[in-house]
C-alpha positions, 0 to 999 in steps of 0.5 A, a space after each residue: 325272167 324278170 326282176 321286180 325289184 329292179 325298178 324298186 333298185 333304180 328307184 331308191 339309186 335316183 333317190 340318193 344321187 338327189 341326196 348327194 346331189 348328184 344331178 346327173 347320175 340321178 338323171 341317169 338313173 332315172 333315165 334306167 328307171 323309165 326303160 324298165 317295162 312296165 315302170 310307172 312314170 313317177 319319174 316325171 317329173 323328177 328326170 327334167 329337175 335332174 337334168 336342170 340341175 346338172 346344167 343340162 337344159 336340152 335334155 330335161 326339155 327332150 325329158 318332158 317331150 317324153 314324159 309328156 308322151 307317158 301321159 298326153 292328159 297329164 295336165 303338169 306334164 303339161 306345164 313341165 314341158 311348156 316351163 321347158 319351152 319358155 326356158 329354151 326362149 321357144 315361147 310361141 311353143 309354151 303359149 300354144 301349150 
């Protein structure tokens, strides 16, 4: 059985955690949201940003890569990944994007 409100609840939960400045919990909520079948990629760029605020640049980078994979033609996701590469001192990969 499908629970159509589950996606909306995860979205709200992530938004609540952001308002509470709990970036780690926000990231977990966005991860749960993205795992739901048919969930749109609105978690991007919120997911990598939550990881950045939580101080986990490695997870932020991986989230940017996953987000770009969800929508490879999205210029904003390309920029986000290039920015994550730059922050990770991987300039050649950033320039390539």
